[in-house]
C-alpha positions as CSV (number, residue, x, y, z in Angstrom):
1,M,190.4,-8.8,208.0
2,Y,187.8,-11.0,209.7
3,D,186.2,-12.4,206.6
4,A,187.5,-15.9,207.2
5,D,186.4,-15.9,210.8
6,L,182.9,-14.7,209.9
7,A,182.4,-17.0,206.9
8,G,179.4,-19.3,207.5
9,R,178.4,-17.6,210.7
10,T,175.2,-15.7,211.5
11,L,175.8,-12.0,211.8
12,I,173.9,-10.3,214.6
13,A,173.5,-6.7,215.5
14,S,171.8,-5.3,218.6
15,F,168.6,-3.4,218.1
16,M,170.4,-0.6,219.9
17,T,173.2,-0.6,217.4
18,L,170.7,-0.2,214.6
19,A,168.9,2.6,216.4
20,E,172.2,4.4,216.9
21,L,173.1,4.0,213.2
22,D,169.7,5.4,212.2
23,R,170.3,8.4,214.6
24,W,173.8,8.9,213.1
25,T,172.6,9.0,209.5
26,I,169.8,11.4,210.4
27,Q,172.1,13.6,212.5
28,S,174.7,13.6,209.7
29,K,172.1,14.4,207.1
30,W,172.9,11.4,204.9
31,G,171.3,11.4,201.6
32,E,169.1,8.7,200.2
33,A,171.9,6.9,198.4
34,R,174.1,6.6,201.5
35,R,171.2,5.5,203.7
36,N,170.3,2.9,201.1
37,W,173.9,1.7,201.1
38,L,173.9,1.2,204.8
39,R,170.5,-0.5,204.7
40,L,171.9,-3.0,202.1
41,Y,175.1,-3.5,204.1
42,L,173.1,-4.3,207.3
43,E,170.6,-6.6,205.5
44,P,172.5,-9.9,206.2
45,F,172.5,-9.1,209.9
46,A,169.9,-10.7,212.2
47,V,168.6,-8.2,214.7
48,M,168.9,-9.2,218.3
49,P,165.6,-7.9,219.7
50,Y,164.9,-7.0,223.3
51,N,163.3,-9.6,225.4
52,R,162.9,-10.2,229.2
53,A,166.2,-12.1,229.4
54,L,168.1,-9.4,227.7
55,C,166.6,-6.8,230.0
56,T,167.9,-8.8,233.0
57,K,171.3,-9.1,231.3
58,W,171.3,-5.3,230.7
59,A,170.6,-4.8,234.4
60,E,173.4,-7.2,235.4
61,V,175.9,-5.5,233.1
62,T,175.1,-2.0,234.3
63,V,175.3,-3.0,238.0
64,A,178.6,-5.0,237.5
65,A,180.2,-2.1,235.6
66,R,179.2,0.4,238.3
67,A,180.5,-2.0,241.1
68,S,183.8,-2.3,239.3
69,G,184.2,1.4,239.1
70,Y,183.6,1.6,235.4
71,P,180.0,2.7,234.9
72,I,178.7,2.0,231.4
73,E,176.4,4.2,229.3
74,C,172.8,2.9,228.9
75,A,173.1,2.3,225.1
76,D,176.5,0.6,225.5
77,A,175.1,-1.8,228.1
78,W,172.4,-2.9,225.6
79,I,175.1,-3.7,223.1
80,A,177.3,-5.5,225.7
81,G,174.3,-7.6,226.9
């Protein structure tokens, strides 16, 4: 569906997204083959690591969400940042 839009672009995943996917595979008791499939699928993605600027953005997102009356979960705020 989005293949044309994503062609030639750098794919990025938040470190938090990868951590949540790891938790999900462990919690769901995925076997080696399925975990390997996910690892291969995610291989082309660059990982957006945490850094000081991202920590500040996380704080801004969480405060703005709370101020608007729509608090955001901690993990979701890392992804939104």
